[in-house]
C-alpha positions in Angstrom: -14.5 3.1 31.8 -15.9 6.4 30.6 -13.1 6.8 28.1 -13.7 3.2 26.8 -17.4 3.9 26.3 -16.6 7.1 24.4 -14.1 5.3 22.2 -16.6 2.5 21.5 -19.3 4.9 20.6 -16.9 6.8 18.3 -15.7 3.6 16.4 -19.3 2.4 16.1 -20.3 5.7 14.6 -17.5 5.8 12.0 -18.2 2.1 11.2 -21.9 2.9 10.4 -20.8 5.7 8.2 -18.4 3.3 6.4 -21.2 0.8 5.9 -23.5 3.5 4.5 -20.8 4.6 2.1 -20.9 1.3 0.3 -24.4 2.0 -1.0 -24.5 5.8 -0.9 -25.6 7.5 -4.1 -24.4 11.1 -4.6 -27.0 13.7 -5.2 -24.7 15.5 -7.6 -21.7 14.6 -9.8 -18.3 14.9 -8.1 -16.1 17.8 -9.0 -13.8 17.2 -12.0 -10.2 16.4 -11.1 -7.7 18.6 -12.9 -4.8 16.2 -12.8 -6.0 12.6 -12.5 -8.6 12.2 -15.4 -9.9 9.0 -13.7 -6.8 7.0 -14.1 -5.9 6.3 -10.4 -6.9 3.1 -8.6 -6.0 1.2 -5.5 -2.9 -0.9 -5.5 -1.5 -2.0 -2.1 -0.5 -1.3 1.5 3.1 -1.8 2.4 3.9 -3.1 5.9 7.1 -3.6 8.0 7.1 -6.4 10.5 9.3 -7.9 13.2 8.0 -11.4 12.5 7.1 -12.3 8.8 5.6 -15.6 9.9 3.0 -13.9 12.1 2.0 -11.7 9.2 1.8 -14.7 6.9 -0.4 -16.6 9.3 -2.7 -13.7 9.7 -3.2 -12.8 6.0 -3.3 -16.4 4.7 -5.0 -18.4 7.5 -7.3 -15.7 8.9 -8.0 -13.3 6.0 -7.9 -15.8 3.2 -5.1 -14.1 1.1 -3.0 -15.9 -1.5 0.7 -15.8 -0.6 3.5 -14.9 -3.0 7.0 -13.5 -3.0 8.4 -10.3 -4.5 12.0 -11.1 -3.5 14.0 -13.0 -0.9 12.9 -10.6 1.9 9.6 -9.4 0.6 6.3 -11.3 0.9 3.1 -10.5 -0.9 -0.5 -11.4 -0.1 -3.2 -11.0 -2.6 -6.8 -10.1 -1.7 -9.5 -8.8 -3.9 -8.8 -5.1 -4.6 -5.5 -4.9 -2.8 -2.0 -6.4 -2.4 -0.5 -6.5 1.0 3.3 -6.2 0.7 5.4 -7.1 3.8 9.1 -6.5 4.5 10.9 -7.6 7.5 12.0 -4.7 9.7 11.7 -2.9 13.0 8.6 -0.7 12.8 8.6 2.3 15.1 4.9 1.8 16.1 1.6 0.5 14.9 -1.0 2.6 13.2 -2.5 4.1 16.3 -1.2 7.7 16.5 -0.5 7.7 12.8 -2.3 9.8 10.1 -3.5 6.4 8.8 -5.3 5.2 11.9 -6.5 1.9 10.4 -7.4 -0.1 7.3 -10.7 -1.9 6.7 -11.9 -5.1 5.1 -15.2 -6.6 4.3 -15.5 -10.2 5.5 -17.9 -13.0 4.7 -18.0 -14.7 8.1 -17.3 -12.2 10.8 -17.7 -14.5 13.8 -15.3 -17.1 12.3 -12.6 -14.4 11.7 -13.1 -13.0 15.2 -12.7 -16.5 16.7 -9.4 -16.9 14.9 -8.3 -13.4 15.9 -9.1 -14.2 19.5 -7.2 -17.6 19.3 -4.1 -15.8 18.2 -4.4 -13.3 21.1 -4.8 -10.2 19.0 -6.5 -7.4 21.0 -10.1 -7.0 20.0 -11.2 -3.4 20.7 -14.9 -3.2 19.6 -17.5 -5.6 18.4 -20.8 -4.3 17.2 -23.7 -4.9 17.7 -23.1 -8.1 19.7 -20.7 -11.1 19.8 -23.2 -13.5 18.4 -24.1 -11.7 15.2 -21.4 -9.0 14.7 -21.5 -6.7 11.7 -18.5 -4.6 12.6 -15.3 -5.0 14.7 -12.0 -3.3 15.4 -8.8 -5.1 16.6 -5.1 -4.7 16.7 -3.5 -7.2 14.3 0.2 -8.1 13.8 2.6 -5.3 14.7 -0.3 -3.4 16.2 -1.9 -2.5 12.8 -5.5 -1.5 13.6 -8.0 -3.3 11.4 -11.7 -2.7 10.9 -13.9 -5.5 9.7 -17.3 -5.0 8.1 -19.6 -8.0 7.6 -20.8 -8.8 4.0 -22.2 -12.4 3.9 -22.5 -12.1 0.1 -18.8 -12.0 -0.5 -17.4 -14.8 -2.7 -14.1 -14.7 -0.9 -13.1 -14.7 2.8 -12.4 -11.0 2.7 -11.8 -8.1 0.4 -10.3 -4.6 0.7 -12.6 -1.8 1.7 -10.9 1.3 3.2 -8.0 3.4 4.4 -9.1 5.5 7.3 -7.3 8.7 8.1 -7.6 10.6 11.5 -6.8 14.3 10.9 -7.5 17.7 12.3 -7.9 18.9 8.7 -10.3 16.5 7.1 -11.8 19.0 4.6 -8.4 19.9 3.3 -7.4 16.3 3.1 -10.5 15.3 1.1 -9.9 18.2 -1.3 -6.3 17.2 -1.8 -7.1 13.6 -2.7 -9.9 14.8 -5.0 -7.8 17.4 -6.7 -4.6 15.3 -7.2 -6.0 11.7 -7.6 -9.4 12.3 -9.0 -11.2 10.7 -6.1 -15.0 11.1 -5.9 -16.0 13.2 -2.8 -18.8 12.3 -0.4 -19.6 13.4 3.2 -21.4 11.7 6.1 -21.8 14.1 9.0 -18.4 14.8 10.5 -16.7 12.1 8.3 -15.5 13.0 4.8 -15.1 10.4 2.1 -13.2 10.1 -1.2 -13.5 7.0 -3.3 -11.2 5.5 -5.8 -11.6 2.2 -7.7 -10.8 -0.5 -5.1 -10.8 1.6 -2.0 -12.8 4.1 0.1 -10.7 6.8 1.8 -12.3 8.1 5.0 -11.2 11.1 6.9 -12.3 11.4 10.6 -11.7 14.5 12.7 -9.3 14.3 15.7 -7.9 16.8 18.1 -5.1 14.3 19.1 -1.8 15.0 17.4 -0.9 12.4 14.7 2.4 11.6 13.0 3.4 10.5 9.5 3.4 6.9 8.3 7.1 6.5 7.3 8.9 3.8 9.4 5.7 2.6 11.1 4.1 -0.9 10.7 2.0 0.6 7.9 4.8 2.5 6.1 2.8 3.6 3.0 -0.2 3.1 0.8 0.1 2.4 -2.9 -1.9 3.6 -5.9 -1.8 2.4 -9.5 -1.7 5.1 -12.1 -2.1 4.9 -15.9 0.6 6.9 -17.8 2.5 7.5 -14.6 5.3 9.6 -16.1 2.9 12.2 -17.4 0.9 12.0 -14.2 4.0 12.8 -12.0 4.9 15.8 -14.2 1.4 17.2 -13.7 1.6 16.7 -10.0 4.9 18.6 -9.9 3.4 21.4 -12.0 0.6 21.6 -9.5 3.1 22.0 -6.6 3.3 18.4 -5.3 6.8 17.5 -4.4 8.0 14.0 -5.1 10.1 12.1 -2.6 11.5 9.9 -5.3 11.0 10.8 -9.0 9.5 8.7 -11.7 11.7 5.7 -12.7 11.2 2.5 -14.6 12.1 -0.9 -13.1 12.4 -3.0 -16.3 13.2 -6.2 -14.5 10.0 -6.0 -12.6 7.8 -4.7 -15.4 6.6 -1.5 -13.7 7.4 2.1 -13.0 7.3 3.9 -9.7 7.4 7.2 -7.9 7.0 8.2 -4.2 5.5 11.2 -2.5 4.2 12.2 0.9 0.9 14.0 1.3 0.9 17.3 3.3 -0.2 15.4 6.5 2.5 12.7 6.4 1.0 9.8 4.5 3.7 8.2 2.4 2.3 7.1 -1.0 3.8 4.9 -3.7 2.6 5.4 -7.2 3.1 2.5 -9.6 2.3 1.6 -13.2 2.5 -2.0 -14.2 3.8 -2.9 -17.6 5.1 0.7 -18.0 5.9 1.6 -21.7 9.5 1.2 -22.8 11.5 4.4 -23.1 12.5 5.7 -26.5 16.1 5.7 -27.7 16.7 9.2 -26.4 14.9 8.7 -23.1 17.0 8.8 -20.0 18.1 5.8 -17.9 15.9 4.9 -14.9 16.7 7.2 -12.0 18.0 5.7 -8.8 15.6 5.9 -5.8 
Protein backbone atom coordinates (compact mmCIF):
# COMPACT_ATOMS: atom_id res chain seq x y z
CA UNK A 1 0.00 0.00 0.00
CA UNK A 2 2.87 2.36 0.81
CA UNK A 3 4.40 1.82 -2.61
CA UNK A 4 1.05 2.45 -4.33
CA UNK A 5 0.63 5.73 -2.46
CA UNK A 6 4.16 6.83 -3.42
CA UNK A 7 3.51 6.00 -7.08
CA UNK A 8 0.19 7.84 -7.01
CA UNK A 9 1.83 10.93 -5.54
CA UNK A 10 4.58 10.76 -8.17
CA UNK A 11 2.19 10.50 -11.12
CA UNK A 12 0.01 13.31 -9.77
CA UNK A 13 3.09 15.51 -9.44
CA UNK A 14 4.30 14.97 -13.00
CA UNK A 15 0.75 15.40 -14.28
CA UNK A 16 0.45 18.78 -12.59
CA UNK A 17 3.75 19.79 -14.17
CA UNK A 18 2.47 18.70 -17.55
CA UNK A 19 -0.67 20.77 -17.10
CA UNK A 20 1.40 23.78 -16.12
CA UNK A 21 3.55 23.33 -19.20
CA UNK A 22 0.57 24.05 -21.45
CA UNK A 23 0.41 27.63 -20.28
CA UNK A 24 3.94 28.30 -19.09
CA UNK A 25 5.67 31.39 -20.48
CA UNK A 26 9.44 31.29 -20.52
CA UNK A 27 11.25 34.09 -18.76
CA UNK A 28 13.95 34.11 -21.43
CA UNK A 29 14.29 32.94 -25.03
CA UNK A 30 15.39 29.33 -25.54
CA UNK A 31 18.93 28.65 -26.68
CA UNK A 32 19.41 28.60 -30.43
CA UNK A 33 19.59 25.12 -31.95
CA UNK A 34 22.69 24.66 -34.10
CA UNK A 35 21.24 21.95 -36.36
CA UNK A 36 17.46 22.20 -36.50
CA UNK A 37 16.67 25.82 -37.42
CA UNK A 38 13.07 25.34 -36.27
CA UNK A 39 12.16 22.82 -38.93
CA UNK A 40 11.28 19.77 -36.77
CA UNK A 41 7.71 18.99 -35.68
CA UNK A 42 5.79 16.05 -34.28
CA UNK A 43 4.70 13.30 -36.66
CA UNK A 44 3.68 9.95 -35.15
CA UNK A 45 4.06 7.14 -32.69
CA UNK A 46 4.60 3.65 -34.10
CA UNK A 47 3.15 0.68 -32.25
CA UNK A 48 3.38 -3.11 -32.49
CA UNK A 49 0.35 -5.12 -31.40
CA UNK A 50 -0.71 -8.71 -30.96
CA UNK A 51 -4.33 -7.77 -31.75
CA UNK A 52 -4.95 -4.99 -34.32
CA UNK A 53 -8.69 -5.07 -33.63
CA UNK A 54 -8.18 -4.14 -29.99
CA UNK A 55 -5.99 -1.23 -31.06
CA UNK A 56 -8.58 -0.15 -33.63
CA UNK A 57 -11.38 -0.20 -31.09
CA UNK A 58 -9.30 1.79 -28.62
CA UNK A 59 -8.17 4.55 -30.96
CA UNK A 60 -11.43 4.91 -32.91
CA UNK A 61 -14.18 4.19 -30.39
CA UNK A 62 -12.51 5.53 -27.25
CA UNK A 63 -10.04 8.21 -28.39
CA UNK A 64 -12.05 9.43 -31.41
CA UNK A 65 -9.36 8.88 -34.07
CA UNK A 66 -10.03 8.52 -37.79
CA UNK A 67 -8.99 5.11 -39.12
CA UNK A 68 -6.98 4.56 -42.29
CA UNK A 69 -4.53 2.13 -43.91
CA UNK A 70 -0.87 2.46 -44.91
CA UNK A 71 -0.69 -1.03 -46.37
CA UNK A 72 -2.27 -4.46 -45.98
CA UNK A 73 -0.72 -5.04 -42.53
CA UNK A 74 -0.37 -1.46 -41.31
CA UNK A 75 -3.18 0.58 -39.76
CA UNK A 76 -3.14 4.33 -39.24
CA UNK A 77 -5.18 6.42 -36.80
CA UNK A 78 -5.31 10.19 -37.13
CA UNK A 79 -5.66 12.50 -34.15
CA UNK A 80 -4.93 16.22 -33.99
CA UNK A 81 -1.14 16.71 -33.88
CA UNK A 82 -0.22 13.03 -34.25
CA UNK A 83 -0.60 9.87 -36.33
CA UNK A 84 -0.75 6.53 -34.55
CA UNK A 85 0.69 3.82 -36.81
CA UNK A 86 0.05 0.21 -35.83
CA UNK A 87 1.70 -2.95 -37.16
CA UNK A 88 0.74 -6.47 -36.17
CA UNK A 89 3.58 -8.14 -34.30
CA UNK A 90 4.70 -9.64 -31.03
CA UNK A 91 5.95 -6.79 -28.83
CA UNK A 92 8.41 -7.75 -26.12
CA UNK A 93 6.74 -5.55 -23.47
CA UNK A 94 4.61 -2.47 -22.90
CA UNK A 95 6.05 0.95 -22.19
CA UNK A 96 6.66 0.45 -18.47
CA UNK A 97 10.38 -0.11 -17.99
CA UNK A 98 11.15 1.63 -21.29
CA UNK A 99 12.90 4.98 -21.72
CA UNK A 100 9.51 6.18 -23.07
CA UNK A 101 7.38 5.45 -20.03
CA UNK A 102 4.12 6.80 -21.45
CA UNK A 103 2.43 9.03 -23.97
CA UNK A 104 -0.16 11.65 -23.09
CA UNK A 105 -3.31 13.12 -24.63
CA UNK A 106 -5.65 15.97 -23.80
CA UNK A 107 -9.29 14.85 -23.74
CA UNK A 108 -12.59 16.73 -23.85
CA UNK A 109 -14.65 14.42 -21.61
CA UNK A 110 -12.40 12.62 -19.17
CA UNK A 111 -15.16 10.75 -17.35
CA UNK A 112 -16.65 9.40 -20.58
CA UNK A 113 -13.28 8.06 -21.74
CA UNK A 114 -12.50 6.53 -18.34
CA UNK A 115 -15.90 4.82 -18.34
CA UNK A 116 -15.09 3.30 -21.74
CA UNK A 117 -11.59 2.32 -20.60
CA UNK A 118 -13.09 0.59 -17.56
CA UNK A 119 -15.67 -1.21 -19.70
CA UNK A 120 -12.84 -2.63 -21.83
CA UNK A 121 -11.03 -3.85 -18.69
CA UNK A 122 -7.92 -1.77 -19.19
CA UNK A 123 -6.02 -1.20 -15.95
CA UNK A 124 -6.59 2.29 -14.52
CA UNK A 125 -3.64 3.27 -12.33
CA UNK A 126 -4.36 6.80 -11.08
CA UNK A 127 -7.34 9.16 -11.25
CA UNK A 128 -6.92 12.71 -9.94
CA UNK A 129 -8.42 14.52 -8.13
CA UNK A 130 -11.54 12.38 -7.86
CA UNK A 131 -13.60 9.98 -9.93
CA UNK A 132 -16.52 12.40 -10.36
CA UNK A 133 -14.55 15.31 -11.85
CA UNK A 134 -11.16 13.93 -12.89
CA UNK A 135 -8.62 16.23 -14.52
CA UNK A 136 -5.86 13.66 -14.95
CA UNK A 137 -5.56 9.89 -15.21
CA UNK A 138 -3.08 7.13 -16.01
CA UNK A 139 -3.97 3.70 -17.36
CA UNK A 140 -2.50 0.78 -19.30
CA UNK A 141 -4.04 0.63 -22.75
CA UNK A 142 -3.74 -2.05 -25.45
CA UNK A 143 -0.49 -4.06 -25.28
CA UNK A 144 0.26 -2.38 -21.91
CA UNK A 145 1.02 1.02 -23.42
CA UNK A 146 0.84 3.47 -20.53
CA UNK A 147 -1.31 6.47 -21.37
CA UNK A 148 -1.84 9.72 -19.52
CA UNK A 149 -5.01 11.76 -19.99
CA UNK A 150 -5.31 15.48 -19.20
CA UNK A 151 -8.74 17.09 -19.18
CA UNK A 152 -9.42 20.01 -21.53
CA UNK A 153 -13.15 20.69 -21.89
CA UNK A 154 -12.48 23.31 -24.59
CA UNK A 155 -11.22 20.77 -27.13
CA UNK A 156 -13.15 20.65 -30.39
CA UNK A 157 -12.32 16.95 -30.74
CA UNK A 158 -12.54 13.91 -28.47
CA UNK A 159 -8.78 13.99 -27.88
CA UNK A 160 -5.54 15.44 -29.19
CA UNK A 161 -1.87 14.68 -28.76
CA UNK A 162 0.01 16.28 -25.90
CA UNK A 163 3.22 14.56 -24.79
CA UNK A 164 5.89 11.89 -24.91
CA UNK A 165 7.17 11.28 -21.38
CA UNK A 166 10.65 9.87 -20.82
CA UNK A 167 11.89 8.35 -17.55
CA UNK A 168 15.68 8.61 -17.37
CA UNK A 169 18.55 8.88 -14.88
CA UNK A 170 20.04 11.58 -17.16
CA UNK A 171 17.26 14.09 -17.73
CA UNK A 172 19.51 17.14 -18.07
CA UNK A 173 21.58 15.46 -20.77
CA UNK A 174 18.44 14.22 -22.56
CA UNK A 175 16.86 17.66 -22.63
CA UNK A 176 20.07 19.21 -23.97
CA UNK A 177 20.34 16.52 -26.66
CA UNK A 178 16.80 17.16 -27.97
CA UNK A 179 17.34 20.92 -27.86
CA UNK A 180 20.69 20.72 -29.66
CA UNK A 181 19.69 18.23 -32.34
CA UNK A 182 16.01 18.99 -32.99
CA UNK A 183 15.68 22.63 -31.98
CA UNK A 184 13.24 21.92 -29.14
CA UNK A 185 12.50 24.79 -26.75
CA UNK A 186 13.72 24.02 -23.19
CA UNK A 187 11.75 24.56 -20.01
CA UNK A 188 12.00 23.21 -16.47
CA UNK A 189 9.53 22.52 -13.66
CA UNK A 190 11.30 21.44 -10.51
CA UNK A 191 12.73 17.98 -11.09
CA UNK A 192 11.02 17.56 -14.47
CA UNK A 193 12.71 18.88 -17.60
CA UNK A 194 10.70 19.85 -20.67
CA UNK A 195 11.48 20.36 -24.36
CA UNK A 196 8.70 21.44 -26.72
CA UNK A 197 8.33 20.93 -30.46
CA UNK A 198 5.33 21.88 -32.61
CA UNK A 199 2.66 19.29 -31.84
CA UNK A 200 4.29 17.65 -28.82
CA UNK A 201 5.72 18.31 -25.37
CA UNK A 202 8.70 16.14 -24.43
CA UNK A 203 8.95 15.58 -20.68
CA UNK A 204 11.93 14.06 -18.88
CA UNK A 205 11.40 12.70 -15.37
CA UNK A 206 14.21 11.36 -13.17
CA UNK A 207 14.28 7.69 -12.22
CA UNK A 208 16.75 5.47 -10.42
CA UNK A 209 15.15 2.35 -11.91
CA UNK A 210 17.02 0.93 -14.93
CA UNK A 211 15.21 1.49 -18.24
CA UNK A 212 15.63 -0.10 -21.65
CA UNK A 213 15.32 1.07 -25.25
CA UNK A 214 12.08 1.16 -27.21
CA UNK A 215 12.94 -1.13 -30.15
CA UNK A 216 10.65 -4.16 -30.32
CA UNK A 217 8.34 -2.98 -27.55
CA UNK A 218 4.67 -2.07 -27.96
CA UNK A 219 5.78 1.51 -28.59
CA UNK A 220 8.69 0.81 -30.93
CA UNK A 221 9.52 4.36 -31.94
CA UNK A 222 8.42 7.96 -32.13
CA UNK A 223 8.33 9.95 -35.38
CA UNK A 224 9.33 13.52 -36.21
CA UNK A 225 8.65 15.45 -39.41
CA UNK A 226 11.63 17.39 -40.79
CA UNK A 227 11.87 19.98 -43.54
CA UNK A 228 14.78 19.36 -45.94
CA UNK A 229 15.49 16.01 -44.32
CA UNK A 230 18.48 15.10 -46.48
CA UNK A 231 20.44 18.18 -45.42
CA UNK A 232 19.25 17.73 -41.85
CA UNK A 233 20.61 14.17 -41.63
CA UNK A 234 23.97 15.31 -43.00
CA UNK A 235 24.17 17.92 -40.24
CA UNK A 236 23.25 15.34 -37.62
CA UNK A 237 26.03 13.06 -38.83
CA UNK A 238 28.51 15.94 -38.89
CA UNK A 239 27.59 16.58 -35.26
CA UNK A 240 28.33 12.97 -34.31
CA UNK A 241 24.82 11.50 -34.43
CA UNK A 242 24.86 8.01 -35.94
CA UNK A 243 21.96 7.01 -38.19
CA UNK A 244 20.53 3.49 -37.91
CA UNK A 245 19.19 3.77 -41.46
CA UNK A 246 20.39 6.54 -43.81
CA UNK A 247 18.27 9.04 -45.65
CA UNK A 248 16.28 7.50 -48.48
CA UNK A 249 13.36 8.54 -50.61
CA UNK A 250 10.24 6.40 -50.95
CA UNK A 251 8.75 7.79 -54.20
CA UNK A 252 5.71 5.52 -54.25
CA UNK A 253 4.71 6.85 -50.82
CA UNK A 254 5.69 10.47 -51.44
CA UNK A 255 8.08 10.86 -48.53
CA UNK A 256 11.67 10.47 -47.39
CA UNK A 257 12.82 8.71 -44.24
CA UNK A 258 15.79 8.07 -41.93
CA UNK A 259 16.13 6.31 -38.57
CA UNK A 260 18.29 6.93 -35.52
CA UNK A 261 18.37 5.98 -31.86
CA UNK A 262 19.02 8.60 -29.19
CA UNK A 263 21.83 7.87 -26.67
CA UNK A 264 19.29 6.47 -24.18
CA UNK A 265 17.59 3.98 -26.49
CA UNK A 266 14.66 5.89 -27.96
CA UNK A 267 14.19 4.81 -31.57
CA UNK A 268 13.26 7.81 -33.74
CA UNK A 269 11.97 7.92 -37.32
CA UNK A 270 12.57 11.12 -39.26
CA UNK A 271 10.26 11.75 -42.21
CA UNK A 272 9.68 14.38 -44.85
CA UNK A 273 6.44 14.24 -46.74
CA UNK A 274 6.49 15.23 -50.41
CA UNK A 275 10.30 15.08 -50.41
CA UNK A 276 11.85 16.81 -53.44
CA UNK A 277 12.70 14.65 -56.45
CA UNK A 278 16.38 13.80 -56.86
CA UNK A 279 18.33 15.36 -59.71
CA UNK A 280 19.59 13.27 -62.62
CA UNK A 281 22.94 12.60 -60.97
CA UNK A 282 21.47 11.82 -57.56
CA UNK A 283 21.73 8.32 -56.25
CA UNK A 284 18.97 5.72 -56.19
CA UNK A 285 17.12 5.44 -52.84
CA UNK A 286 19.11 3.42 -50.33
CA UNK A 287 17.68 0.21 -48.95
CA UNK A 288 16.75 0.30 -45.25
